[in-house]
C-alpha positions in Angstrom: 96.2 -49.6 69.9 93.8 -51.1 67.4 93.5 -54.8 67.2 95.0 -57.0 64.4 94.7 -60.8 64.1 96.7 -62.8 66.7 96.6 -66.4 65.3 97.6 -68.1 68.5 95.1 -66.3 70.6 92.3 -66.8 68.1 93.0 -70.4 67.7 92.8 -71.0 71.4 89.5 -69.2 71.6 88.0 -71.2 68.8 88.8 -74.4 70.5 87.0 -73.2 73.6 84.0 -72.0 71.8 83.6 -75.2 69.8 83.4 -76.9 73.2 80.0 -75.2 73.7 80.8 -73.1 76.8 79.4 -69.7 77.5 77.3 -67.6 75.2 76.8 -70.2 72.5 78.4 -72.6 70.0 79.8 -71.0 66.9 82.1 -72.5 64.2 84.6 -69.7 63.7 87.6 -71.8 62.7 87.4 -71.1 59.0 86.3 -67.5 59.2 88.9 -66.4 61.8 91.8 -68.2 60.4 91.4 -66.6 57.0 90.7 -70.0 55.3 87.9 -70.0 52.7 87.2 -73.7 53.3 88.8 -74.8 50.0 92.4 -74.9 51.3 93.4 -71.6 49.9 93.7 -68.2 51.5 90.5 -66.1 51.7 90.3 -62.7 50.1 90.5 -59.7 52.5 87.1 -58.6 53.6 86.2 -54.9 53.4 83.2 -52.7 54.0 80.8 -52.9 57.0 80.6 -56.3 58.7 77.9 -58.6 57.5 75.1 -59.8 59.6 76.8 -63.2 60.2 80.1 -61.4 61.1 78.3 -59.2 63.6 76.7 -62.3 65.2 80.0 -64.2 65.3 82.0 -61.3 66.7 79.6 -60.5 69.5 79.1 -64.2 70.3 82.8 -64.7 70.8 83.1 -61.5 72.8 80.1 -62.3 75.1 81.3 -65.9 75.6 84.7 -64.8 76.9 83.2 -62.0 79.0 80.8 -64.4 80.6 83.7 -66.7 81.5 85.7 -63.9 83.1 88.4 -64.2 80.4 89.2 -60.5 80.1 92.2 -61.0 77.7 90.3 -63.1 75.3 87.2 -60.9 75.3 89.5 -57.9 74.7 91.0 -59.5 71.7 87.6 -59.3 70.0 87.7 -55.5 70.3 89.5 -52.8 68.3 91.2 -51.4 71.5 92.3 -54.6 73.4 94.5 -52.9 76.0 91.8 -50.5 77.2 89.2 -53.2 77.0 91.2 -55.7 79.0 91.9 -53.2 81.7 88.2 -52.5 82.3 87.0 -56.0 81.8 89.6 -57.2 84.4 88.3 -54.6 86.9 84.8 -55.9 86.2 85.6 -59.3 87.6 88.3 -58.2 89.9 88.0 -54.9 91.8 84.2 -54.9 91.2 83.7 -58.5 92.3 81.1 -59.2 89.6 80.6 -62.9 88.7 78.0 -65.4 87.5 77.7 -63.3 84.3 75.0 -64.1 81.8 74.6 -62.0 78.7 71.5 -62.1 76.5 71.8 -60.3 73.1 68.8 -58.6 71.5 68.0 -58.3 67.8 70.8 -56.6 65.9 70.0 -53.4 63.9 72.7 -53.4 61.3 76.0 -53.4 63.1 74.5 -52.4 66.5 73.6 -55.1 69.1 71.6 -54.4 72.3 72.1 -56.8 75.1 71.2 -57.5 78.8 73.7 -58.3 81.5 72.7 -60.3 84.6 75.3 -61.0 87.2 76.0 -61.2 90.9 78.1 -58.8 92.9 79.7 -60.5 96.0 81.8 -58.8 98.7 82.7 -59.8 102.2 80.0 -62.5 102.4 77.3 -60.4 100.9 75.9 -60.9 97.4 73.4 -58.9 95.4 72.0 -59.4 91.8 73.0 -56.9 89.2 71.1 -56.3 85.9 71.3 -53.7 83.2 71.1 -53.1 79.5 73.7 -51.8 77.1 74.6 -51.8 73.4 77.7 -52.3 71.3 78.7 -51.7 67.7 80.7 -54.0 65.4 83.2 -52.5 63.0 85.8 -53.7 60.5 89.4 -53.8 62.0 91.6 -51.2 60.3 94.6 -53.6 59.9 93.2 -57.1 60.6 90.0 -56.6 58.5 88.2 -58.7 61.2 84.8 -57.9 62.5 85.5 -56.4 66.0 83.6 -54.9 68.8 84.0 -51.1 68.7 85.4 -50.5 72.2 83.8 -48.0 74.4 83.6 -48.2 78.2 79.8 -48.0 77.9 79.9 -51.5 76.4 80.7 -52.8 80.0 78.1 -50.5 81.6 76.1 -47.6 79.9 77.2 -45.1 82.6 80.9 -45.7 82.2 83.0 -43.1 80.4 86.6 -42.9 79.2 89.0 -43.3 82.2 86.3 -44.7 84.5 86.6 -48.0 86.4 84.5 -50.2 88.6 85.1 -51.1 92.2 83.2 -52.7 95.1 83.9 -52.1 98.8 83.2 -49.8 101.7 81.8 -46.5 100.5 84.1 -43.5 100.5 81.5 -41.5 102.3 78.2 -42.2 104.0 75.0 -41.9 102.0 73.1 -38.7 102.3 69.4 -37.9 102.4 69.3 -34.5 100.6 66.2 -32.4 101.3 64.9 -29.3 99.6 64.2 -26.0 101.3 61.0 -27.3 102.7 62.3 -30.6 103.9 61.2 -32.8 101.0 63.5 -35.6 100.1 65.3 -35.3 96.7 66.2 -38.5 94.9 67.8 -39.2 91.6 64.9 -41.5 90.7 62.4 -38.6 90.9 64.8 -35.9 89.7 67.3 -37.5 87.3 69.3 -34.4 86.7 70.3 -34.2 90.3 72.2 -37.5 90.1 75.7 -36.0 89.6 75.0 -33.3 92.1 73.8 -35.7 94.8 77.0 -37.8 94.2 79.1 -34.7 94.7 77.2 -33.6 97.7 77.7 -37.0 99.3 81.4 -36.9 98.6 81.8 -33.4 100.1 79.3 -33.6 103.0 78.6 -37.3 103.7 81.0 -37.3 106.7 79.5 -34.1 108.0 75.9 -35.3 108.3 76.2 -38.1 110.9 75.7 -41.0 108.5 77.4 -44.4 108.4 79.1 -45.8 105.3 77.8 -48.9 103.5 79.2 -51.4 100.9 78.6 -50.4 97.3 79.5 -51.1 93.7 80.6 -47.8 92.2 82.0 -46.1 89.2 85.3 -44.4 90.1 85.8 -41.6 87.7 89.1 -40.5 86.2 90.7 -37.4 87.9 90.4 -34.2 86.0 93.4 -32.5 84.4 93.7 -30.2 87.4 93.9 -33.2 89.8 90.3 -32.8 91.2 88.4 -36.0 91.7 84.7 -36.3 90.8 82.5 -38.1 93.2 81.9 -41.9 92.8 78.7 -42.9 91.1 76.9 -45.7 93.0 75.5 -48.5 90.8 74.4 -51.0 93.5 74.2 -51.0 97.3 75.2 -54.4 98.9 74.9 -53.3 102.5 73.2 -50.2 103.5 74.8 -47.7 105.8 72.8 -44.9 107.6 72.3 -41.8 105.5 72.8 -38.4 107.0 70.3 -35.6 106.3 71.7 -32.8 104.2 69.7 -29.5 103.7 69.9 -27.8 100.3 68.5 -24.6 98.8 66.7 -26.5 96.0 62.9 -26.4 95.6 61.2 -29.7 94.8 58.5 -27.8 92.8 61.0 -25.8 90.8 63.2 -28.9 90.2 60.2 -30.8 88.9 59.4 -27.9 86.6 62.9 -27.8 85.3 63.1 -31.5 84.7 59.9 -31.4 82.7 61.0 -28.4 80.7 64.3 -29.8 79.4 62.8 -33.1 78.3 61.2 -31.3 75.3 64.6 -30.2 74.0 67.6 -32.5 73.5 71.0 -31.2 74.6 69.4 -28.6 76.9 70.3 -27.3 80.4 68.6 -24.8 82.7 69.2 -23.2 86.2 66.9 -21.2 88.4 68.0 -19.0 91.3 66.4 -16.8 93.9 67.7 -13.3 93.2 67.1 -12.0 96.7 69.4 -14.6 98.3 71.4 -16.3 95.5 70.0 -19.7 96.4 69.8 -22.2 93.6 66.2 -23.4 93.3 66.6 -25.9 90.4 69.0 -27.2 87.8 68.3 -29.7 85.0 70.0 -31.2 82.0 68.8 -33.3 79.1 72.0 -34.5 77.4 73.2 -37.7 75.8 76.6 -37.4 77.4 75.3 -37.0 80.9 77.4 -33.9 81.4 76.2 -31.3 83.9 76.3 -28.4 81.5 73.9 -26.4 83.8 76.7 -25.8 86.3 79.8 -26.7 84.3 79.1 -25.7 80.7 81.5 -23.4 78.9 79.8 -22.0 75.8 79.5 -18.6 74.2 76.3 -17.0 75.6 75.4 -14.9 72.5 73.2 -11.9 73.0 72.3 -12.8 76.6 75.7 -11.2 77.2 74.2 -7.9 76.2 72.9 -7.6 79.8 76.5 -7.2 81.0 77.4 -5.1 77.9 74.5 -2.7 78.4 75.6 -2.3 82.1 79.2 -1.7 80.9 78.1 1.1 78.4 75.9 2.8 81.1 78.5 2.5 83.9 81.3 3.9 81.6 79.2 6.9 80.5 79.0 5.8 76.9 75.2 5.9 76.7 72.0 5.2 78.7 68.9 3.2 78.2 67.3 6.2 76.4 70.6 7.3 74.9 71.8 6.7 71.3 72.7 3.3 70.1 72.0 3.2 66.4 71.4 -0.1 64.7 73.0 -0.1 61.2 72.7 -3.1 58.9 76.4 -4.0 59.5 79.3 -2.9 61.5 83.1 -3.3 61.0 85.6 -3.7 63.8 89.3 -4.4 63.1 88.5 -5.5 59.5 85.8 -7.9 60.7 82.2 -7.3 59.6 79.4 -8.1 62.0 75.8 -8.5 60.9 72.4 -8.7 62.5 70.0 -11.6 62.5 68.2 -12.0 59.1 65.2 -9.8 58.9 66.1 -7.2 61.5 65.5 -3.8 60.0 68.2 -1.1 60.6 67.3 1.9 62.7 69.8 4.8 62.7 67.8 6.6 65.4 67.6 3.7 67.9 68.2 4.1 71.6 70.0 1.5 73.7 66.7 0.2 74.9 65.5 -0.1 71.3 68.6 -2.0 70.2 68.5 -4.2 73.4 64.9 -5.2 72.9 65.4 -6.0 69.2 68.8 -7.7 69.9 70.7 -5.6 67.4 74.3 -6.8 67.2 75.7 -3.9 65.2 74.5 -1.3 67.8 76.7 -3.0 70.4 79.6 -3.7 68.1 79.8 0.0 67.2 80.9 0.7 70.8 84.0 -1.5 70.4 86.3 1.4 69.7 85.1 3.3 72.8 85.9 0.6 75.3 89.3 -0.7 76.4 90.4 -4.3 76.1 89.6 -5.0 79.7 86.5 -2.8 80.2 84.0 -5.7 79.7 86.2 -8.0 81.9 86.3 -5.6 84.8 82.5 -5.0 84.6 81.9 -8.7 84.7 84.2 -9.3 87.6 83.6 -6.2 89.7 79.8 -5.8 89.1 78.6 -9.4 88.4 81.1 -11.5 90.3 82.2 -13.5 87.2 85.4 -14.8 85.9 87.5 -15.0 89.1 87.2 -18.8 89.6 86.2 -18.3 93.2 82.6 -19.3 93.5 81.9 -21.7 96.4 78.4 -22.9 95.6 78.8 -26.3 97.4 79.6 -28.4 94.3 82.0 -27.8 91.4 80.9 -24.9 89.1 82.3 -22.9 86.2 82.4 -19.2 87.1 82.4 -17.7 83.6 85.3 -16.5 81.4 85.4 -13.0 80.1 89.1 -12.4 79.2 90.5 -9.1 78.1 90.5 -9.1 74.4 91.8 -7.0 71.5 91.2 -7.0 67.8 87.9 -8.4 66.5 87.5 -10.4 69.7 86.8 -7.2 71.6 83.8 -6.4 69.5 82.7 -10.1 69.4 82.8 -10.2 73.2 80.2 -7.4 73.4 77.7 -9.7 71.8 78.6 -12.8 73.7 80.9 -14.4 71.1 84.7 -14.5 70.7 86.4 -15.8 73.8 83.5 -15.3 76.2 82.3 -18.5 77.9 79.3 -18.9 80.2 77.1 -21.6 81.8 73.4 -21.4 82.4 74.2 -20.9 86.1 76.4 -17.9 85.2 73.6 -16.3 83.2 71.0 -17.0 85.8 73.2 -15.2 88.3 73.7 -12.3 85.8 69.9 -12.1 85.5 69.5 -12.1 89.2 72.1 -9.3 89.6 70.3 -7.2 87.0 67.0 -7.8 88.8 68.2 -6.8 92.3 71.3 -4.7 91.6 73.2 -6.9 94.0 75.6 -9.8 93.3 74.8 -12.7 95.5 77.0 -15.7 94.8 74.8 -18.8 94.0 74.7 -21.6 96.6 73.2 -25.0 96.6 74.2 -25.9 100.2 73.9 -23.3 103.0 77.2 -21.5 103.6 76.9 -22.0 107.3 77.1 -25.8 106.9 80.9 -25.8 106.3 81.8 -22.1 106.7 82.4 -21.4 103.1 83.4 -17.9 102.1 81.3 -16.7 99.2 82.6 -14.7 96.2 81.8 -11.0 96.4 81.3 -8.2 94.0 80.0 -4.6 94.4 77.0 -5.1 92.2 75.3 -2.4 90.2 74.3 1.2 91.1 70.6 1.7 91.6 70.4 3.8 88.4 72.1 1.1 86.2 70.0 -1.7 87.7 66.8 0.3 87.1 67.7 0.8 83.5 68.6 -2.9 83.0 65.2 -3.9 84.5 63.4 -1.5 82.2 65.1 -2.8 79.1 64.6 -6.4 80.1 61.0 -5.8 80.9 60.5 -4.2 77.5 62.2 -7.2 75.8 59.9 -9.6 77.6 56.7 -7.6 76.9 57.3 -6.4 73.3 60.8 -7.4 72.2 62.5 -10.6 71.0 61.4 -12.5 74.2 57.7 -11.6 74.0 56.7 -14.8 72.2 57.2 -16.8 75.4 57.2 -14.1 78.1 54.4 -11.7 77.3 51.7 -13.8 78.9 53.5 -14.3 82.2 52.0 -12.1 84.9 53.9 -10.1 87.4 57.3 -8.4 87.3 59.1 -10.0 84.3 62.2 -9.3 82.3 64.2 -11.3 79.7 67.0 -11.4 77.1 67.3 -13.7 74.1 70.5 -15.0 72.6 71.9 -17.2 69.9 75.6 -18.1 69.7 77.4 -19.3 66.6 79.8 -22.2 67.3 82.6 -23.2 64.9 81.8 -26.4 63.1 78.1 -26.5 64.0 75.3 -26.0 61.5 73.0 -24.2 63.9 73.6 -21.7 66.7 73.2 -22.5 70.4 69.9 -21.2 71.8 70.2 -19.1 74.9 67.6 -17.3 77.1 67.7 -15.5 80.4 64.7 -14.2 82.3 63.1 -13.4 85.7 59.7 -13.3 87.2 59.2 -12.0 90.7 61.9 -13.6 92.9 63.0 -16.3 90.4 65.6 -15.8 87.7 66.5 -18.6 85.2 68.7 -19.2 82.2 68.8 -22.0 79.7 71.1 -23.1 76.9 70.2 -25.6 74.1 73.2 -26.7 72.0 72.4 -26.5 68.3 68.9 -25.2 69.3 68.7 -22.2 67.0 67.4 -18.8 68.1 66.9 -18.0 71.8 63.1 -17.9 71.3 63.1 -21.3 69.6 64.3 -23.7 72.4 65.9 -22.0 75.4 63.0 -19.5 75.7 60.2 -22.0 76.2 62.3 -23.8 78.8 62.9 -20.6 80.9 59.3 -19.5 80.5 58.0 -22.9 81.7 60.3 -22.8 84.7 59.3 -19.3 85.7 55.6 -20.2 85.2 55.8 -23.3 87.4 58.6 -22.7 89.9 56.4 -21.2 92.6 
C-alpha cells in the first residue's frame, strides 16, 4: 500500500536525524509535521516535489538505510511494506553492513547515488560497491515527498519479487567454453549473463566443480512454479568451477553483441542449420529480459516462410504458381492492407508476392485453409508450438494456435495470435535452408541425455522452393538493402509486426548465409529492413 504520514514514526525519525547520525543533518521537524513555522497548519503541497523536498526525502531515506533501520527507511517510500521486506533482507539474509551512501547531483526528481558496503559471512568479508538511482514523487494521500519504491533502488539488478541472500552457492561455478574451447564470460559477452546463470544452475553439479560462498539475487518463482537461476553479485569465497562445453561460437557471439548495441530493445539468435547448434544470442534491452530465447511477439511477415510452405504442401499453389497481390483483401469482414507504397499485381506468383512481402496475396488464401492448417504445418514440419524443446536452458517454443475468423487470415501474415521468439525464427530459417528440423541446442544433448523435439521437416521440393524464394528476396526483394552484398548462398525474409498500443511496428528479419541462420527482432523498430535487417546481416557477415 502507498504511504501516508505516520506522525509517531516521523517524529522519532526527526529526532534521530537532528542528532547528526548517518547521511547528514537535516531539519525536517517543521516540513514533516505539517507546521509552516508560524504555529498554524501548512497548506497541502501538490505537484512535483521541489528541489529541497527531493534533497530532504532522499537524505532521510539514505540515513535510515545506512543505519540498517529498514522500517524507518521504508516509511520514506510510497510502498513501505515491499520496501521494508527487501531492505530487511539487505542487512539480514544478505549480511550487508557498514553501508555508506553518497548521492550525486539530482536531475529534477531523480537522484543517482553510490553504495559502498561490506558483505560478511562465516568469518569472511568482502567490499561491495555499486551505483543506482531513485526518483522522488508526491505521496497520493500524504502529499509528502517520498522515494518512488522500486527494487532497483536497493540494487540496479533487482526486479519485482527478487531478494538478496548470502551463503553457500546453490551450485558450483562453471567455466563455460565455446565450441573451440574458448572461455565465455559475462564480462566479455554481457548477453550471456542470464544464460550462464541458468547453465550453472542446471549443470554446475555435473561438471566436477566445488561450491563457493556468494551474495546472490534470488529471483521470484515463475507462475508455473519454475525457478530461475540465482544471479551472483559478489563472490566471498571461491569454489572450484567445472568446465562446461557449449555449442556457442565466441566469434559469432562477439558479432551478435556488437550488432545489437546499435539498436535499443533488440535481440538476435544465430544457429547452425546443419546441426541445430546455437552459435550466438544477444540482447540489448533496458529490462534485461532474454527476449532472444524467451520473447513472445508477433513475427509479422517472417511468418510467411511457414505460410508459403503451408500453401505448397497443401497443394494450393507453388513458388511459380498464382498468388495475386491486390491492394486490399477482406477476410471475415476485416480488411487487410499492404505496406504503403507497394503496387498491386494481379498476375503475381507466390515467389513475386513473397519477395515483395505482399500481405494481401497471403490473406486471400485464408478461405482455402482450415483453422488448424497453419498450426499443423508449424508443428509437424517446423517443430514449433508443442512446448517440448530441450535446448539446455529455458526457451519459448512458439505459439501458432488454431484460429478462426479474422485471426485465421492474420496468422498467415504473422499477426493475430501467433507468437515467436528470435530463436524460433532462426530455427524456421534453418529448416527452410536444409529441409530438416533440428531442434536448437546450446549444450550438447549427450551431456545429460536430453531427448530433443522432433518433426518430419520439409519435402525436398518444398525446401527447394522456399530457398529459391528466400534467395530472390535477399538478392532483389525487400531484404536486398542489407543482404545483396553478402557473398555465397544467401536467403532472407523481412517482417514488421503491428502491436496494440505501440506507435511503431516491431522490426523482424530472418536470413541465412552458408551454414549460419539468424533472426532478429527490434521492438518498436519499424520495418524489417530498418533495424532487424542490419543486425542479421552483420551477424551473418561476421559469424564465421
